[in-house]
mmJSON file of the N, C-alpha and C atoms, coordinates in Angstrom:
{"data_MODEL":{"atom_site":{
"group_PDB":["ATOM","ATOM","ATOM","ATOM","ATOM","ATOM","ATOM","ATOM","ATOM","ATOM","ATOM","ATOM","ATOM","ATOM","ATOM","ATOM","ATOM","ATOM","ATOM","ATOM","ATOM","ATOM","ATOM","ATOM","ATOM","ATOM","ATOM","ATOM","ATOM","ATOM","ATOM","ATOM","ATOM","ATOM","ATOM","ATOM","ATOM","ATOM","ATOM","ATOM","ATOM","ATOM","ATOM","ATOM","ATOM","ATOM","ATOM","ATOM","ATOM","ATOM","ATOM","ATOM","ATOM","ATOM","ATOM","ATOM","ATOM","ATOM","ATOM","ATOM","ATOM","ATOM","ATOM","ATOM","ATOM","ATOM","ATOM","ATOM","ATOM","ATOM","ATOM","ATOM","ATOM","ATOM","ATOM","ATOM","ATOM","ATOM","ATOM","ATOM","ATOM","ATOM","ATOM","ATOM","ATOM","ATOM","ATOM","ATOM","ATOM","ATOM","ATOM","ATOM","ATOM","ATOM","ATOM","ATOM","ATOM","ATOM","ATOM","ATOM","ATOM","ATOM","ATOM","ATOM","ATOM","ATOM","ATOM","ATOM","ATOM","ATOM","ATOM","ATOM","ATOM","ATOM","ATOM","ATOM","ATOM","ATOM","ATOM","ATOM","ATOM","ATOM","ATOM","ATOM","ATOM","ATOM","ATOM","ATOM","ATOM","ATOM","ATOM","ATOM","ATOM","ATOM","ATOM","ATOM","ATOM","ATOM","ATOM","ATOM","ATOM","ATOM","ATOM","ATOM","ATOM","ATOM","ATOM","ATOM","ATOM","ATOM","ATOM","ATOM","ATOM","ATOM","ATOM","ATOM","ATOM","ATOM","ATOM","ATOM","ATOM","ATOM","ATOM","ATOM","ATOM","ATOM","ATOM","ATOM","ATOM","ATOM","ATOM","ATOM","ATOM","ATOM","ATOM","ATOM","ATOM","ATOM","ATOM","ATOM","ATOM","ATOM","ATOM","ATOM","ATOM","ATOM","ATOM","ATOM","ATOM","ATOM","ATOM","ATOM","ATOM","ATOM","ATOM","ATOM","ATOM","ATOM"],
"id":[1,2,3,4,5,6,7,8,9,10,11,12,13,14,15,16,17,18,19,20,21,22,23,24,25,26,27,28,29,30,31,32,33,34,35,36,37,38,39,40,41,42,43,44,45,46,47,48,49,50,51,52,53,54,55,56,57,58,59,60,61,62,63,64,65,66,67,68,69,70,71,72,73,74,75,76,77,78,79,80,81,82,83,84,85,86,87,88,89,90,91,92,93,94,95,96,97,98,99,100,101,102,103,104,105,106,107,108,109,110,111,112,113,114,115,116,117,118,119,120,121,122,123,124,125,126,127,128,129,130,131,132,133,134,135,136,137,138,139,140,141,142,143,144,145,146,147,148,149,150,151,152,153,154,155,156,157,158,159,160,161,162,163,164,165,166,167,168,169,170,171,172,173,174,175,176,177,178,179,180,181,182,183,184,185,186,187,188,189,190,191,192,193,194,195,196,197,198],
"type_symbol":["N","C","C","N","C","C","N","C","C","N","C","C","N","C","C","N","C","C","N","C","C","N","C","C","N","C","C","N","C","C","N","C","C","N","C","C","N","C","C","N","C","C","N","C","C","N","C","C","N","C","C","N","C","C","N","C","C","N","C","C","N","C","C","N","C","C","N","C","C","N","C","C","N","C","C","N","C","C","N","C","C","N","C","C","N","C","C","N","C","C","N","C","C","N","C","C","N","C","C","N","C","C","N","C","C","N","C","C","N","C","C","N","C","C","N","C","C","N","C","C","N","C","C","N","C","C","N","C","C","N","C","C","N","C","C","N","C","C","N","C","C","N","C","C","N","C","C","N","C","C","N","C","C","N","C","C","N","C","C","N","C","C","N","C","C","N","C","C","N","C","C","N","C","C","N","C","C","N","C","C","N","C","C","N","C","C","N","C","C","N","C","C","N","C","C","N","C","C"],
"label_atom_id":["N","CA","C","N","CA","C","N","CA","C","N","CA","C","N","CA","C","N","CA","C","N","CA","C","N","CA","C","N","CA","C","N","CA","C","N","CA","C","N","CA","C","N","CA","C","N","CA","C","N","CA","C","N","CA","C","N","CA","C","N","CA","C","N","CA","C","N","CA","C","N","CA","C","N","CA","C","N","CA","C","N","CA","C","N","CA","C","N","CA","C","N","CA","C","N","CA","C","N","CA","C","N","CA","C","N","CA","C","N","CA","C","N","CA","C","N","CA","C","N","CA","C","N","CA","C","N","CA","C","N","CA","C","N","CA","C","N","CA","C","N","CA","C","N","CA","C","N","CA","C","N","CA","C","N","CA","C","N","CA","C","N","CA","C","N","CA","C","N","CA","C","N","CA","C","N","CA","C","N","CA","C","N","CA","C","N","CA","C","N","CA","C","N","CA","C","N","CA","C","N","CA","C","N","CA","C","N","CA","C","N","CA","C","N","CA","C","N","CA","C","N","CA","C","N","CA","C","N","CA","C"],
"label_alt_id":[null,null,null,null,null,null,null,null,null,null,null,null,null,null,null,null,null,null,null,null,null,null,null,null,null,null,null,null,null,null,null,null,null,null,null,null,null,null,null,null,null,null,null,null,null,null,null,null,null,null,null,null,null,null,null,null,null,null,null,null,null,null,null,null,null,null,null,null,null,null,null,null,null,null,null,null,null,null,null,null,null,null,null,null,null,null,null,null,null,null,null,null,null,null,null,null,null,null,null,null,null,null,null,null,null,null,null,null,null,null,null,null,null,null,null,null,null,null,null,null,null,null,null,null,null,null,null,null,null,null,null,null,null,null,null,null,null,null,null,null,null,null,null,null,null,null,null,null,null,null,null,null,null,null,null,null,null,null,null,null,null,null,null,null,null,null,null,null,null,null,null,null,null,null,null,null,null,null,null,null,null,null,null,null,null,null,null,null,null,null,null,null,null,null,null,null,null,null],
"label_comp_id":["MET","MET","MET","SER","SER","SER","GLN","GLN","GLN","THR","THR","THR","LYS","LYS","LYS","LYS","LYS","LYS","GLU","GLU","GLU","GLN","GLN","GLN","VAL","VAL","VAL","ILE","ILE","ILE","SER","SER","SER","HIS","HIS","HIS","LEU","LEU","LEU","ARG","ARG","ARG","TYR","TYR","TYR","LEU","LEU","LEU","ARG","ARG","ARG","GLN","GLN","GLN","GLU","GLU","GLU","LEU","LEU","LEU","ARG","ARG","ARG","GLU","GLU","GLU","ILE","ILE","ILE","HIS","HIS","HIS","LEU","LEU","LEU","GLY","GLY","GLY","ILE","ILE","ILE","LYS","LYS","LYS","GLU","GLU","GLU","ASP","ASP","ASP","GLY","GLY","GLY","LEU","LEU","LEU","PHE","PHE","PHE","PRO","PRO","PRO","GLU","GLU","GLU","PRO","PRO","PRO","SER","SER","SER","GLU","GLU","GLU","LEU","LEU","LEU","ARG","ARG","ARG","GLY","GLY","GLY","ILE","ILE","ILE","MET","MET","MET","ALA","ALA","ALA","GLN","GLN","GLN","LEU","LEU","LEU","GLU","GLU","GLU","ALA","ALA","ALA","LEU","LEU","LEU","LEU","LEU","LEU","GLU","GLU","GLU","LEU","LEU","LEU","VAL","VAL","VAL","ASN","ASN","ASN","GLY","GLY","GLY","ASN","ASN","ASN","THR","THR","THR","ARG","ARG","ARG","ILE","ILE","ILE","GLN","GLN","GLN","SER","SER","SER","ASN","ASN","ASN","SER","SER","SER","ASP","ASP","ASP","VAL","VAL","VAL","ALA","ALA","ALA"],
"label_asym_id":["A","A","A","A","A","A","A","A","A","A","A","A","A","A","A","A","A","A","A","A","A","A","A","A","A","A","A","A","A","A","A","A","A","A","A","A","A","A","A","A","A","A","A","A","A","A","A","A","A","A","A","A","A","A","A","A","A","A","A","A","A","A","A","A","A","A","A","A","A","A","A","A","A","A","A","A","A","A","A","A","A","A","A","A","A","A","A","A","A","A","A","A","A","A","A","A","A","A","A","A","A","A","A","A","A","A","A","A","A","A","A","A","A","A","A","A","A","A","A","A","A","A","A","A","A","A","A","A","A","A","A","A","A","A","A","A","A","A","A","A","A","A","A","A","A","A","A","A","A","A","A","A","A","A","A","A","A","A","A","A","A","A","A","A","A","A","A","A","A","A","A","A","A","A","A","A","A","A","A","A","A","A","A","A","A","A","A","A","A","A","A","A","A","A","A","A","A","A"],
"label_entity_id":["1","1","1","1","1","1","1","1","1","1","1","1","1","1","1","1","1","1","1","1","1","1","1","1","1","1","1","1","1","1","1","1","1","1","1","1","1","1","1","1","1","1","1","1","1","1","1","1","1","1","1","1","1","1","1","1","1","1","1","1","1","1","1","1","1","1","1","1","1","1","1","1","1","1","1","1","1","1","1","1","1","1","1","1","1","1","1","1","1","1","1","1","1","1","1","1","1","1","1","1","1","1","1","1","1","1","1","1","1","1","1","1","1","1","1","1","1","1","1","1","1","1","1","1","1","1","1","1","1","1","1","1","1","1","1","1","1","1","1","1","1","1","1","1","1","1","1","1","1","1","1","1","1","1","1","1","1","1","1","1","1","1","1","1","1","1","1","1","1","1","1","1","1","1","1","1","1","1","1","1","1","1","1","1","1","1","1","1","1","1","1","1","1","1","1","1","1","1"],
"label_seq_id":[1,1,1,2,2,2,3,3,3,4,4,4,5,5,5,6,6,6,7,7,7,8,8,8,9,9,9,10,10,10,11,11,11,12,12,12,13,13,13,14,14,14,15,15,15,16,16,16,17,17,17,18,18,18,19,19,19,20,20,20,21,21,21,22,22,22,23,23,23,24,24,24,25,25,25,26,26,26,27,27,27,28,28,28,29,29,29,30,30,30,31,31,31,32,32,32,33,33,33,34,34,34,35,35,35,36,36,36,37,37,37,38,38,38,39,39,39,40,40,40,41,41,41,42,42,42,43,43,43,44,44,44,45,45,45,46,46,46,47,47,47,48,48,48,49,49,49,50,50,50,51,51,51,52,52,52,53,53,53,54,54,54,55,55,55,56,56,56,57,57,57,58,58,58,59,59,59,60,60,60,61,61,61,62,62,62,63,63,63,64,64,64,65,65,65,66,66,66],
"pdbx_PDB_ins_code":[null,null,null,null,null,null,null,null,null,null,null,null,null,null,null,null,null,null,null,null,null,null,null,null,null,null,null,null,null,null,null,null,null,null,null,null,null,null,null,null,null,null,null,null,null,null,null,null,null,null,null,null,null,null,null,null,null,null,null,null,null,null,null,null,null,null,null,null,null,null,null,null,null,null,null,null,null,null,null,null,null,null,null,null,null,null,null,null,null,null,null,null,null,null,null,null,null,null,null,null,null,null,null,null,null,null,null,null,null,null,null,null,null,null,null,null,null,null,null,null,null,null,null,null,null,null,null,null,null,null,null,null,null,null,null,null,null,null,null,null,null,null,null,null,null,null,null,null,null,null,null,null,null,null,null,null,null,null,null,null,null,null,null,null,null,null,null,null,null,null,null,null,null,null,null,null,null,null,null,null,null,null,null,null,null,null,null,null,null,null,null,null,null,null,null,null,null,null],
"Cartn_x":[0.861,0.0,0.901,0.627,1.453,1.226,2.151,2.07,0.824,0.513,-0.671,-1.941,-1.98,-3.14,-3.277,-2.145,-2.157,-2.665,-2.217,-2.675,-4.166,-4.664,-6.091,-6.899,-6.429,-7.113,-7.134,-6.008,-5.93,-6.894,-6.961,-7.866,-9.323,-9.681,-11.039,-11.37,-10.448,-10.693,-10.849,-10.037,-10.167,-11.521,-11.939,-13.236,-14.363,-14.316,-15.36,-15.383,-14.223,-14.167,-14.795,-14.52,-15.099,-16.621,-17.09,-18.53,-19.216,-18.627,-19.213,-19.162,-18.108,-18.054,-19.198,-19.439,-20.52,-21.873,-22.097,-23.351,-23.49,-22.421,-22.445,-22.759,-22.116,-22.383,-23.82,-24.323,-25.702,-26.687,-26.426,-27.297,-27.148,-25.92,-25.638,-26.147,-25.862,-26.198,-27.636,-28.109,-29.422,-30.491,-30.079,-31.031,-31.55,-30.845,-31.26,-30.532,-31.296,-30.696,-30.409,-29.391,-29.021,-30.091,-30.09,-30.983,-30.568,-31.53,-31.185,-30.175,-30.274,-29.333,-27.908,-27.769,-26.442,-25.852,-26.683,-26.227,-25.882,-26.67,-26.358,-25.021,-24.72,-23.44,-22.272,-22.434,-21.373,-21.214,-22.331,-22.256,-21.523,-21.79,-21.107,-19.611,-19.246,-17.826,-17.167,-17.864,-17.323,-17.143,-18.102,-17.978,-16.803,-16.625,-15.498,-14.172,-14.129,-12.919,-12.638,-13.661,-13.491,-12.978,-13.539,-13.069,-11.618,-11.255,-9.88,-8.92,-9.294,-8.44,-8.343,-9.453,-9.467,-8.853,-8.623,-7.992,-8.966,-10.256,-11.241,-11.238,-11.259,-11.231,-12.519,-13.58,-14.873,-15.353,-15.754,-16.272,-17.782,-18.345,-19.779,-20.48,-21.619,-22.45,-23.323,-23.982,-24.844,-25.967,-26.48,-27.575,-27.087,-25.816,-25.28,-25.141,-24.805,-24.583,-25.907,-26.947,-28.251,-28.986],
"Cartn_y":[-1.175,0.0,1.23,2.125,3.322,4.215,5.107,5.976,6.854,7.426,8.284,7.47,6.257,5.404,5.066,4.79,4.497,5.706,6.882,8.107,8.325,8.015,8.146,7.181,5.963,4.965,5.425,5.906,6.394,7.554,8.449,9.589,9.132,8.205,7.666,7.016,6.223,5.53,6.5,7.541,8.544,9.229,9.599,10.244,9.315,8.068,7.114,6.838,6.71,6.494,7.651,8.876,10.044,10.067,9.809,9.795,8.715,7.536,6.443,6.719,7.379,7.781,8.717,9.699,10.658,9.97,9.033,8.284,7.472,6.801,5.984,6.831,7.976,8.852,9.361,9.675,10.129,9.069,7.833,6.732,6.472,6.437,6.099,7.174,8.436,9.516,9.991,10.129,10.736,9.749,8.556,7.59,7.956,8.862,9.307,8.519,7.987,7.262,8.228,7.94,8.852,8.879,9.961,10.088,9.088,8.565,7.637,8.214,9.513,10.123,10.104,10.235,10.175,8.771,7.774,6.397,6.101,6.633,6.44,7.08,8.236,8.893,8.062,7.463,6.611,5.361,4.79,3.619,3.969,5.155,5.58,5.731,6.262,6.395,5.023,4.076,2.72,2.074,2.278,1.74,2.377,3.681,4.366,3.833,3.588,3.037,1.64,0.823,-0.525,-0.481,0.406,0.543,1.008,1.913,2.403,1.271,0.487,-0.62,-1.692,-1.961,-2.983,-2.495,-1.195,-0.663,-0.318,-0.329,0.052,1.566,2.025,3.469,3.941,3.17,3.546,4.836,5.797,7.064,6.94,7.212,7.097,8.352,8.131,9.268,9.636,10.768,11.205,10.219,9.561,8.612,7.369,6.978,5.816,6.094,7.303,7.652,7.727,8.228,8.43,7.155],
"Cartn_z":[0.0,0.0,0.0,-0.917,-0.995,0.22,0.454,1.635,1.596,0.437,0.366,0.578,0.066,0.267,1.752,2.391,3.818,4.605,4.228,4.895,4.682,3.496,3.218,4.085,4.21,5.04,6.49,6.975,8.355,8.563,7.608,7.705,7.746,6.866,6.86,8.2,8.707,9.976,11.137,11.171,12.238,12.185,10.984,10.819,11.282,10.835,11.202,12.694,13.308,14.759,15.512,15.076,15.734,15.582,14.378,14.14,14.974,15.025,15.801,17.301,17.761,19.175,19.524,18.647,18.89,18.913,18.01,17.993,19.277,19.668,20.882,22.107,22.226,23.37,23.361,22.188,22.09,22.542,22.174,22.586,24.079,24.539,25.935,26.901,26.611,27.545,27.409,26.177,25.959,25.527,25.133,24.614,23.235,22.557,21.232,20.149,19.236,18.129,16.989,16.184,15.096,14.003,13.254,12.11,11.031,10.276,9.189,8.2,7.924,6.974,7.522,8.841,9.457,9.305,9.504,9.333,7.879,6.953,5.527,5.175,5.765,5.521,6.01,7.177,7.714,6.854,6.409,5.529,4.236,3.689,2.468,2.716,3.882,4.22,4.356,4.96,5.087,3.712,2.82,1.468,0.732,0.9,0.264,0.802,2.1,2.702,2.164,2.058,1.52,0.087,-0.723,-2.104,-2.151,-1.256,-1.21,-0.858,0.124,0.556,-0.53,-1.203,-2.245,-3.552,-3.656,-4.856,-5.961,-5.675,-6.682,-6.829,-8.052,-8.292,-8.937,-8.802,-9.386,-8.731,-9.534,-9.032,-8.962,-7.776,-7.6,-8.099,-8.743,-9.124,-7.94,-8.005,-6.915,-6.671,-7.706,-7.526,-6.798,-6.942,-6.234,-4.759,-4.385,-2.991,-2.239,-2.862,-2.207,-1.936],
"occupancy":[1.0,1.0,1.0,1.0,1.0,1.0,1.0,1.0,1.0,1.0,1.0,1.0,1.0,1.0,1.0,1.0,1.0,1.0,1.0,1.0,1.0,1.0,1.0,1.0,1.0,1.0,1.0,1.0,1.0,1.0,1.0,1.0,1.0,1.0,1.0,1.0,1.0,1.0,1.0,1.0,1.0,1.0,1.0,1.0,1.0,1.0,1.0,1.0,1.0,1.0,1.0,1.0,1.0,1.0,1.0,1.0,1.0,1.0,1.0,1.0,1.0,1.0,1.0,1.0,1.0,1.0,1.0,1.0,1.0,1.0,1.0,1.0,1.0,1.0,1.0,1.0,1.0,1.0,1.0,1.0,1.0,1.0,1.0,1.0,1.0,1.0,1.0,1.0,1.0,1.0,1.0,1.0,1.0,1.0,1.0,1.0,1.0,1.0,1.0,1.0,1.0,1.0,1.0,1.0,1.0,1.0,1.0,1.0,1.0,1.0,1.0,1.0,1.0,1.0,1.0,1.0,1.0,1.0,1.0,1.0,1.0,1.0,1.0,1.0,1.0,1.0,1.0,1.0,1.0,1.0,1.0,1.0,1.0,1.0,1.0,1.0,1.0,1.0,1.0,1.0,1.0,1.0,1.0,1.0,1.0,1.0,1.0,1.0,1.0,1.0,1.0,1.0,1.0,1.0,1.0,1.0,1.0,1.0,1.0,1.0,1.0,1.0,1.0,1.0,1.0,1.0,1.0,1.0,1.0,1.0,1.0,1.0,1.0,1.0,1.0,1.0,1.0,1.0,1.0,1.0,1.0,1.0,1.0,1.0,1.0,1.0,1.0,1.0,1.0,1.0,1.0,1.0,1.0,1.0,1.0,1.0,1.0,1.0],
"B_iso_or_equiv":[0.0,0.0,0.0,0.0,0.0,0.0,0.0,0.0,0.0,0.0,0.0,0.0,0.0,0.0,0.0,0.0,0.0,0.0,0.0,0.0,0.0,0.0,0.0,0.0,0.0,0.0,0.0,0.0,0.0,0.0,0.0,0.0,0.0,0.0,0.0,0.0,0.0,0.0,0.0,0.0,0.0,0.0,0.0,0.0,0.0,0.0,0.0,0.0,0.0,0.0,0.0,0.0,0.0,0.0,0.0,0.0,0.0,0.0,0.0,0.0,0.0,0.0,0.0,0.0,0.0,0.0,0.0,0.0,0.0,0.0,0.0,0.0,0.0,0.0,0.0,0.0,0.0,0.0,0.0,0.0,0.0,0.0,0.0,0.0,0.0,0.0,0.0,0.0,0.0,0.0,0.0,0.0,0.0,0.0,0.0,0.0,0.0,0.0,0.0,0.0,0.0,0.0,0.0,0.0,0.0,0.0,0.0,0.0,0.0,0.0,0.0,0.0,0.0,0.0,0.0,0.0,0.0,0.0,0.0,0.0,0.0,0.0,0.0,0.0,0.0,0.0,0.0,0.0,0.0,0.0,0.0,0.0,0.0,0.0,0.0,0.0,0.0,0.0,0.0,0.0,0.0,0.0,0.0,0.0,0.0,0.0,0.0,0.0,0.0,0.0,0.0,0.0,0.0,0.0,0.0,0.0,0.0,0.0,0.0,0.0,0.0,0.0,0.0,0.0,0.0,0.0,0.0,0.0,0.0,0.0,0.0,0.0,0.0,0.0,0.0,0.0,0.0,0.0,0.0,0.0,0.0,0.0,0.0,0.0,0.0,0.0,0.0,0.0,0.0,0.0,0.0,0.0,0.0,0.0,0.0,0.0,0.0,0.0],
"pdbx_formal_charge":[null,null,null,null,null,null,null,null,null,null,null,null,null,null,null,null,null,null,null,null,null,null,null,null,null,null,null,null,null,null,null,null,null,null,null,null,null,null,null,null,null,null,null,null,null,null,null,null,null,null,null,null,null,null,null,null,null,null,null,null,null,null,null,null,null,null,null,null,null,null,null,null,null,null,null,null,null,null,null,null,null,null,null,null,null,null,null,null,null,null,null,null,null,null,null,null,null,null,null,null,null,null,null,null,null,null,null,null,null,null,null,null,null,null,null,null,null,null,null,null,null,null,null,null,null,null,null,null,null,null,null,null,null,null,null,null,null,null,null,null,null,null,null,null,null,null,null,null,null,null,null,null,null,null,null,null,null,null,null,null,null,null,null,null,null,null,null,null,null,null,null,null,null,null,null,null,null,null,null,null,null,null,null,null,null,null,null,null,null,null,null,null,null,null,null,null,null,null],
"auth_seq_id":[1,1,1,2,2,2,3,3,3,4,4,4,5,5,5,6,6,6,7,7,7,8,8,8,9,9,9,10,10,10,11,11,11,12,12,12,13,13,13,14,14,14,15,15,15,16,16,16,17,17,17,18,18,18,19,19,19,20,20,20,21,21,21,22,22,22,23,23,23,24,24,24,25,25,25,26,26,26,27,27,27,28,28,28,29,29,29,30,30,30,31,31,31,32,32,32,33,33,33,34,34,34,35,35,35,36,36,36,37,37,37,38,38,38,39,39,39,40,40,40,41,41,41,42,42,42,43,43,43,44,44,44,45,45,45,46,46,46,47,47,47,48,48,48,49,49,49,50,50,50,51,51,51,52,52,52,53,53,53,54,54,54,55,55,55,56,56,56,57,57,57,58,58,58,59,59,59,60,60,60,61,61,61,62,62,62,63,63,63,64,64,64,65,65,65,66,66,66],
"auth_comp_id":["MET","MET","MET","SER","SER","SER","GLN","GLN","GLN","THR","THR","THR","LYS","LYS","LYS","LYS","LYS","LYS","GLU","GLU","GLU","GLN","GLN","GLN","VAL","VAL","VAL","ILE","ILE","ILE","SER","SER","SER","HIS","HIS","HIS","LEU","LEU","LEU","ARG","ARG","ARG","TYR","TYR","TYR","LEU","LEU","LEU","ARG","ARG","ARG","GLN","GLN","GLN","GLU","GLU","GLU","LEU","LEU","LEU","ARG","ARG","ARG","GLU","GLU","GLU","ILE","ILE","ILE","HIS","HIS","HIS","LEU","LEU","LEU","GLY","GLY","GLY","ILE","ILE","ILE","LYS","LYS","LYS","GLU","GLU","GLU","ASP","ASP","ASP","GLY","GLY","GLY","LEU","LEU","LEU","PHE","PHE","PHE","PRO","PRO","PRO","GLU","GLU","GLU","PRO","PRO","PRO","SER","SER","SER","GLU","GLU","GLU","LEU","LEU","LEU","ARG","ARG","ARG","GLY","GLY","GLY","ILE","ILE","ILE","MET","MET","MET","ALA","ALA","ALA","GLN","GLN","GLN","LEU","LEU","LEU","GLU","GLU","GLU","ALA","ALA","ALA","LEU","LEU","LEU","LEU","LEU","LEU","GLU","GLU","GLU","LEU","LEU","LEU","VAL","VAL","VAL","ASN","ASN","ASN","GLY","GLY","GLY","ASN","ASN","ASN","THR","THR","THR","ARG","ARG","ARG","ILE","ILE","ILE","GLN","GLN","GLN","SER","SER","SER","ASN","ASN","ASN","SER","SER","SER","ASP","ASP","ASP","VAL","VAL","VAL","ALA","ALA","ALA"],
"auth_asym_id":["A","A","A","A","A","A","A","A","A","A","A","A","A","A","A","A","A","A","A","A","A","A","A","A","A","A","A","A","A","A","A","A","A","A","A","A","A","A","A","A","A","A","A","A","A","A","A","A","A","A","A","A","A","A","A","A","A","A","A","A","A","A","A","A","A","A","A","A","A","A","A","A","A","A","A","A","A","A","A","A","A","A","A","A","A","A","A","A","A","A","A","A","A","A","A","A","A","A","A","A","A","A","A","A","A","A","A","A","A","A","A","A","A","A","A","A","A","A","A","A","A","A","A","A","A","A","A","A","A","A","A","A","A","A","A","A","A","A","A","A","A","A","A","A","A","A","A","A","A","A","A","A","A","A","A","A","A","A","A","A","A","A","A","A","A","A","A","A","A","A","A","A","A","A","A","A","A","A","A","A","A","A","A","A","A","A","A","A","A","A","A","A","A","A","A","A","A","A"],
"auth_atom_id":["N","CA","C","N","CA","C","N","CA","C","N","CA","C","N","CA","C","N","CA","C","N","CA","C","N","CA","C","N","CA","C","N","CA","C","N","CA","C","N","CA","C","N","CA","C","N","CA","C","N","CA","C","N","CA","C","N","CA","C","N","CA","C","N","CA","C","N","CA","C","N","CA","C","N","CA","C","N","CA","C","N","CA","C","N","CA","C","N","CA","C","N","CA","C","N","CA","C","N","CA","C","N","CA","C","N","CA","C","N","CA","C","N","CA","C","N","CA","C","N","CA","C","N","CA","C","N","CA","C","N","CA","C","N","CA","C","N","CA","C","N","CA","C","N","CA","C","N","CA","C","N","CA","C","N","CA","C","N","CA","C","N","CA","C","N","CA","C","N","CA","C","N","CA","C","N","CA","C","N","CA","C","N","CA","C","N","CA","C","N","CA","C","N","CA","C","N","CA","C","N","CA","C","N","CA","C","N","CA","C","N","CA","C","N","CA","C","N","CA","C","N","CA","C","N","CA","C","N","CA","C"],
"pdbx_PDB_model_num":[1,1,1,1,1,1,1,1,1,1,1,1,1,1,1,1,1,1,1,1,1,1,1,1,1,1,1,1,1,1,1,1,1,1,1,1,1,1,1,1,1,1,1,1,1,1,1,1,1,1,1,1,1,1,1,1,1,1,1,1,1,1,1,1,1,1,1,1,1,1,1,1,1,1,1,1,1,1,1,1,1,1,1,1,1,1,1,1,1,1,1,1,1,1,1,1,1,1,1,1,1,1,1,1,1,1,1,1,1,1,1,1,1,1,1,1,1,1,1,1,1,1,1,1,1,1,1,1,1,1,1,1,1,1,1,1,1,1,1,1,1,1,1,1,1,1,1,1,1,1,1,1,1,1,1,1,1,1,1,1,1,1,1,1,1,1,1,1,1,1,1,1,1,1,1,1,1,1,1,1,1,1,1,1,1,1,1,1,1,1,1,1,1,1,1,1,1,1]
}}}
């Protein structure tokens, strides 16, 4: 894995960890579940990370993301 690819993966993972921490705290402290759109955004980030790790360079259109 090239250095820039490794840095991209690390960046994605840091972002996802932060988002998941915030969701966890919201559920734990307030009993509030995240909005479906927030979960869809995290799922899209996970898919992008998987594609990055697998080496796929397919560019998603707006209809694929939604």
